[in-house]
C-alpha positions in Angstrom: 0.0 0.0 0.0 1.4 3.3 -0.9 -0.1 6.8 -1.4 -0.4 6.2 -5.2 -3.0 3.5 -4.5 -5.1 5.7 -2.2 -8.8 5.3 -2.9 -10.3 8.0 -4.9 -12.8 9.8 -2.7 -15.6 11.7 -4.4 -16.7 15.0 -2.9 -20.2 13.8 -2.1 -21.1 10.8 0.0 -23.8 9.9 -2.4 -21.1 9.2 -5.1 -19.2 6.8 -2.9 -19.2 3.1 -3.6 -19.6 1.9 0.0 -19.4 -1.7 -1.1 -15.9 -1.1 -2.5 -14.8 0.6 0.8 -16.2 -2.4 2.8 -14.3 -4.8 0.6 -11.1 -2.7 0.9 -11.5 -2.8 4.7 -11.7 -6.6 4.5 -8.4 -6.6 2.6 -6.9 -4.5 5.3 -8.0 -7.0 7.9 -6.4 -9.8 5.9 -3.2 -7.9 5.5 -3.0 -7.1 9.2 -3.6 -10.8 10.1 -0.7 -11.7 7.8 1.6 -9.1 9.5 0.5 -10.4 12.9 1.6 -13.9 11.9 4.9 -12.6 10.4 5.6 -10.7 13.7 5.1 -14.0 15.6 7.7 -15.6 13.3 10.2 -12.8 13.8 9.8 -13.0 17.6 10.3 -16.8 17.3 13.4 -16.2 15.2 14.9 -13.9 17.8 14.0 -16.0 20.8 15.5 -19.1 19.2 18.9 -17.6 19.0 19.0 -15.2 21.9 20.1 -17.8 24.4 23.3 -18.3 22.4 24.3 -14.6 22.5 27.4 -13.9 24.6 28.4 -10.4 23.6 26.7 -7.5 25.3 26.7 -5.4 22.1 24.7 -8.1 20.3 22.3 -8.6 23.2 21.6 -4.9 23.2 20.9 -4.9 19.5 18.5 -7.8 19.8 16.7 -6.3 22.8 16.2 -3.1 20.8 14.7 -4.9 17.8 12.5 -6.9 20.2 11.2 -3.7 21.6 10.5 -2.4 18.1 8.7 -5.6 17.2 6.6 -5.3 20.4 5.6 -1.8 19.5 4.8 -2.9 16.0 2.6 -5.7 17.4 0.7 -3.1 19.5 0.2 -0.8 16.4 -1.0 -3.8 14.5 -3.6 -4.7 17.1 -4.7 -1.0 17.4 -5.1 -0.8 13.6 -7.0 -4.0 13.5 -9.5 -2.7 16.0 -9.8 0.5 14.0 -10.4 -1.4 10.8 -13.0 -3.7 12.5 -14.9 -0.7 13.7 -14.6 1.1 10.4 -15.8 -2.0 8.5 -18.7 -2.3 10.9 -19.7 1.3 10.2 -19.5 0.6 6.5 -21.8 -2.4 7.0 -24.3 -0.2 8.7 -24.2 2.3 5.8 -24.7 -0.6 3.3 -27.6 -2.0 5.3 -29.3 1.4 5.5 -28.4 3.4 2.4 -30.9 6.1 3.2 -28.9 7.0 6.4 -26.3 9.6 5.4 -22.9 9.0 7.0 -21.1 11.6 9.0 -19.3 13.9 6.5 -16.1 13.2 8.3 -16.4 9.5 7.6 -14.6 9.6 4.3 -11.8 11.7 5.9 -11.5 9.0 8.6 -11.3 6.4 5.9 -8.5 8.2 4.3 -6.7 8.7 7.6 -7.0 4.9 8.3 -5.6 4.2 4.9 -2.6 6.4 5.6 -2.1 4.7 9.0 -2.1 1.3 7.4 0.3 2.5 4.7 2.7 3.9 7.3 2.4 0.7 9.3 3.4 -1.4 6.3 6.4 0.8 5.6 7.5 0.6 9.3 6.9 -3.2 9.3 9.0 -3.8 6.2 11.8 -1.6 7.6 11.8 -3.5 10.9 11.7 -6.9 9.2 14.8 -6.0 7.2 16.5 -4.9 10.4 15.6 -8.2 12.1 17.3 -10.2 9.4 20.3 -7.9 9.2 20.8 -8.1 13.0 20.2 -11.8 13.0 22.8 -12.3 10.3 25.3 -10.1 12.1 24.7 -11.8 15.4 25.1 -15.3 13.8 28.4 -14.2 12.2 29.8 -12.4 15.2 28.9 -15.0 17.7 30.0 -17.8 15.5 26.7 -19.5 16.2 26.7 -21.8 13.2 29.8 -23.6 14.7 28.0 -23.8 18.1 24.8 -25.1 16.7 26.3 -27.8 14.4 25.8 -31.4 15.5 
């Protein structure tokens, strides 16, 4: 998700395809579930090797990345709640098309889209950092030699 893919938002709520926005929110939920699972994997990766770390420098790097992953997990959970609420509101609009949504609703949709886009960028950056640090720690601690049978 990047700003170029931002949903086109008409000036009037009557011109909005609410069904498309509802489906988009469903995709956001699916993406956030994927990132949640990937965060679990990254935590597992770190926890698997942390017991072998002997150098303080390496341990500090790993602790910092763990802190970042914890913050990402919290952001992911907050975003998921926001998306669930947003999609529920879209469902209400679809069920009662006569009811006019709050004029701020489309702005809120755009803000949520921006938050998700920023989360994805932050997630990707942190994921790269985890692999970079993991590789560095494995090399500097000579863990492959310790872990060989």
